[in-house]
N, C-alpha and C positions, 0 to 999 in steps of 0.2 A: 328781294328779301332773300335774306342771305343766313346759317348757318353759323354757330359758334361752336365749337368742337374744344373742349377738356379733354386732354389723355391723359387721364391716371396713369395708365402704364401701356405698353406696346412691346413689350419683350415677351420674346417666346420660350424665353428660359436659357439655361438652368436656374439662373438666379434668380432668386423668390423679390416680392417685394414688388415690382413693378410690372408684373405682367398683365394681360389686356384686360382695357375698362378704358370706355370713353363716354361721358356728359357731354348731352346733344342740347341745345337751345338756339331759338329765334337769337339772329345777332344782334337784333334792336331793343331787344330783353334783358337787363343787370342782374347781377346776382341781387345787386341791394333790390331791386322791382321785386325778384322773387319773393327775396324773405320777409322784405316790407308787406307788401301788398298780400301775400302769403297764394302764390299763385305756382300750386306744388304738378298743375295741366302742363307749365310750358317746358319741363326739365327731363329729357329721357336719360337713364343711364344701361349702355350697350356692352356685357358680359361686364364680368366683375370678378374680375383677378383680381385688380388692387379697386381701394377705398378708400374710408376714411384716414386710413395713416397717411397717402398718399397725397389726397389733397391738403391736410394738413400741413405738410413738406411745403407742397406748391403754394399755397396761403404765406407761408413763413417767408420762404423764399421769393416774395413778390412783393411782400408788404416793408421788407428790410431792403431789397436790392432794386426792386420796381423796376428789373427784370427779368424775361426767359431763362429757364435755365431747367438742363440735365446732369444727369448726376452719371448718365451711360458717356458723355463724354470725357470726362476725366480718368477713363478707365483704357486708353489704349492712345498710343504713343502716337497716333497721326491723324486723331478727332479734330474735325474741324468747328467751329461756332457756330451758333443753333438753325442761325440762316442759312447755311449752306446747306442743311437737309431738306430744305421747304424752295418749293418754284419762286422764283418774283412775283409772280400774281397771286399765292395764296397770302393772305395778310395775318401774321402773327401778333398775337395780342395779350396782354398780363389782366383779366378782366378784375383778379384779386387786388390788384397793387394797390387801389383807394381804399381798404379797408382798415382798420384799425389796427396798428401793429401792437404786437407783444399778448394776441389772444387769437392764434390760429387755430386752436381749440375749438374755442366757443365759435367762429364761424363755420368752420366744419359745420359742426352740431344742428348752426344753423340751416344750413344748404339739406344737409341729410334730412333736418324736418321736412321742408319740402320741396322732399324729392320721393317720391309716392310711386313710379313705375322705369320697372328693371325690364328690358329683353335680353334671355339665356340664350347663344344658340346652341352650346352642349352642355355637358355637365363634365367635363376635363376638370380639373380642379384650379389649371391655371387660368379658368373661366369664372372657375366661383368663389375661390375659396374665401376674397374678401367679405362677401352678403354673408355668409357662413358666421365666419366673427365677429363681421360690424353687428350681423342681425342682434349679438346682446346688447346692442346701445341705440338699440330702435326705440323711437317714442312712439308708440302707435297712437297715442289723444293725436301727436301733431300732422300726421302722415302714414295711412295704412298701406305698408309699401307690398305691391303688389308685381310678381313675378311672373313673366310670359313665355312660353316656349312649345317647344313640340312634345308630343303625350312622350316620346324615351326621352328627350330629355328633365320635364316636370318629374316624371315617374323615378327615375334614377335620384335626381332629388331628394327627393320623398324617403324612398326608399335605402339609399346610400347615405346622405349626409343628414338629412334630418331627420333619423329615423332614435333619435332617444339614445344613441348609442355612441355612433362620432359626433353628433353634437344633439345637444333638445329639440325634438319636434316641436319646433316653431311654427309651424300650420295651426297647432293642436290649440298651442297660447294664443292666436290670434295674431301673432308677431308680422307674420308675412300669411302669403294667400299665395297656392299656386296655381295658376291660370293654364291651360293649354290656348295654345292660338291653331287652327287649322291651316296645314297647308295650303299655298294658294288664294286662300282670302282673305281680303281685307277688314280690318277691325281698328275700331276708331280706341285709340287709346290717347287720353289727354286733347290735347288740340290738334294730335297726329293722327293719317290715318296707315298703319303698320299692314304691310303683305309678308307673310315669312314663305320663303324659298328652302327645299330643300336638298344639301350639300353631301358630298360624300367626302367623309374623313380617312380617309383611307379603310380597308380590309381588316375583319377582325384578326383573323390568320393566313395565312399564307396559306395559297389549294392545297399544293403538298410542302412537305418537308424532307429535307435531305435527307438521302436514301441512308446514311449512317446511323444518321440520328432515329430513322424510323427501326431501321433493323435492329437498333441498341435498345428502343423500346419493345421491339415484337417480343425479343430475346426473353425480357425482362419482365414481363408482363403478357403472359402467353395468353392467357386466356381471355385481352383485351377489354376486360373490364375495369377502366379505368376513366378518369376525367374527363376527358379527351373523346371517351367514347370509340364503336370499332373504329379500326384503323385509323386511327388519329386524325378525322375529320374535322374540318375547323369548327370551330366551337358558335352556334348560335346565341343570337341576343335573348335573355330572357324574361318574360311578360314581367313586369315588376308594379310595385305594390301603385293604387290610387290616391290622389291627393283627396284630403277629406273636405275640402269646399267644389268636386264633382259629382256627376251622378252615379259615377260605380261603375259604369261604364266595362267592359273590358277593350280596347282595341287593340289590334294588334300593330304591330310597328313596323316601316317596309324594310326598313334593315333585317329584321329578321327572316326574311325570303331571302333574300339575297347579299347577305353577310357585308354589307358594307355599314361603316360607324355614322349615325347620321349626325349634321352637322345641319346650320341654318343659316343663310343670310335673310336681311330683315328691307324690305324698302321701305324707305320711314316718308312722306308726305306731311309737307305743314299746311294744315287747312287755313286757306286766308280768308277773310270779310267778304263776302259778296260785291262787299263796295271798293274792292281793289281788283284794277283790272290786270293786275300780274299773274301769271300764271302759276298755280301752288309748286312750289320749286320741290325736292323731292334731291335723297341722300339716297344711297344702298349702301349698306355696312355688312360685312361678309364675315360669319365664322371662320375657323378652321377649315379648308378645304383642299382636295386635289384636285386636275387638270382632271377633264374629261378624258384626253391622253392615258391617264396611266389609268383610271378606273375600269375604263371601255362604256361609260354609260353616258348617257345625257343632260345632266343633270343642269350644268352650265347652261349647256346651249338653250334650256327652257328662257333659263334668265335673262339670260344677250336678247332672247327672241320677245323677252316681256319687256325689255327696258328701254327695243331701240328705238320705238318713237317719241321718248324720253328726250331722249340725245337731239333728236333732229329736230325737236322743238324746247329745245337748249334749257328743257328741266329741271336736268339731273345737275347737281352742282357738286356733286363729288362719289369717285366708289373709294370705297375703304376698305380691303383687301391684304391677303398677306403674302409675304415669300421671305419663309424660315430662311432657305438656305444662301450663300452668300457662291455656290459654287455646282456645278453641275453633279448629281450624281447619281447612281442608280436606282432607278425604281423602284427595286423591292424594298433600297433602304431611305427611299422620300416618308415613307410614316403616316400619308395622308397631305401630306405638304407641297410648296410650289418653288421653284428655282428663278432666278428670269427667265430664263427660254421658255418653261413652261408660262408664266404670267403673261409674257410677249404672246406666246400661242392664244393666251384668253382673251384678249386684248382684238388680235386681227379677227376670231368670232365675231367680236362684238361686232366690229367695221363690219364685216362682213352681213351683220344681217342689217345691219345701218342702211349700208347700200344695198342691199334685196329691197326693204321695205321703201323705197324712194329713188326708180330707177331711172325715173321720168326727166332727172336734174343733173347740171353736173355741181352744185353746187353741194353732193356727198361724195366729192372724191377723198376728203380725208373729214368723215365725219365727226370721229374722237378727237377732232384740232381742238385746242382751249379745255378739252375735259381733265379734269385734277382727278389725278389718281394718287391717292394717301398710301403708300405702304406700311405695314405694321409687323408684330409676329416676326421679327426678325431674333433666330438666336446667337447666344453668344457662342464662341467658339473654342470648341474644348481640344485648350495647346496643350500639345506632345513637350515635355519635358526639353527634349532634347532639339526639336526648334521652337523653342523659346523668341526668337528674333524674327519668325512669320505672321505673328500672334498682330493683326489689324483691323480695325476698326469695320467688323461684316456692316452698319447700316454703309458706309461710306462707297464697299465693292460692291454693294447691289444695286444702289443710286448710281453709280458709274456703270455698271453693266448694262441697266435697265434704260440708261437715259441713249446706252449706245445702241443700244437694241433697239428702244423709240423711234431713233433716226435713222436706220437701216431699214427698221420697217416704213417709215412713213408715216406711222400713225399720228404725230404731234399732242397726246398725251401731255401734261404740266404734269410730271410725276415728284412725286415729295415723300422723304421718308419721315412714319408719324415717331415724335420723341418722349420719350415719358416725362411730364413736369410740363408739358408745356400747351397754347392752346391758337387755336387758328380758328379764321373766318374763311369759307369756302361759299 
């Protein structure tokens, strides 16, 4: 069995409108089936940087031209066609092309009326803005929207977004429900089992400030009573409010102890009927995160250890993860993201764990051979006015660099770049 992924958004900014969000469903179930048979358990939305507006654009494009389209491929002089960015083993689809033309908003509403469950990796605006704005158009009589995430993510959304100031308190009106997921525990959501893992998405503040800046602060605030605290130590995360549908227990978040911003990865397994002989397929979707090399933690290593057996049993259909930067930059300027070299480093750690798990056979010389790696969250370059001629497609550059490193390290992965507006089967 396979998954069909519709990439509502895959950009890492700073352009708005196509930031990270994907729709996930079984490949053998069509959106017509989901709408006509009222099957909200079949669809998951992972992150919500893009939503109803982007889906409306996709449906309009597919019903009009019967082709897959990504607007970002019009923005650079060296862009290629859609198929260039996907590995040949990944099937590009147009799941909305047979919808009735001229009614894209209606089709979008019908799909969202049959979408119940969201997985939110973290509360940064580029991953949640659409579910906030779209909530004004949710029909709670059709499907009750449930947002799942870590304690830190859900608390932040309640306190800082659905707070009656930035946006109406939709949980209090039962328009959306906010639900906690516990790290490293499996939970049934619709027809899927979801296991959430903790990620590090950078530090809140640098360990130390520039000496000149620190001296300036010291001179201008001699009593040291300021918003940063004494000696300008790094900020610690605050414990936020508790969603209305929880027990009210305050749970201290791990990132408040080690200064790392908490993001999440989701291992999603399709629970197949007992009569099916195939093992249940899984897909691993990451929120924004940094390499263990950068964080000096072992959160990613824990994930690789957890999924190595799925790789060896050929149950993991794909890994969706970020590579924000098309060039190597200093660690203190990564802001919790990956570069091509750091991404390949992490895949090497996964390869090592697979080999450690199966040392008795020679079949694991290339345990990642054929593994689909789908790269998202690519940032658009900020052009220097004096270097306009050097403005190139960052997706093309990242794909070329990753393919080169993939070959050098003999990983054998099938690497693709996720394009906003496209759909694929893995």
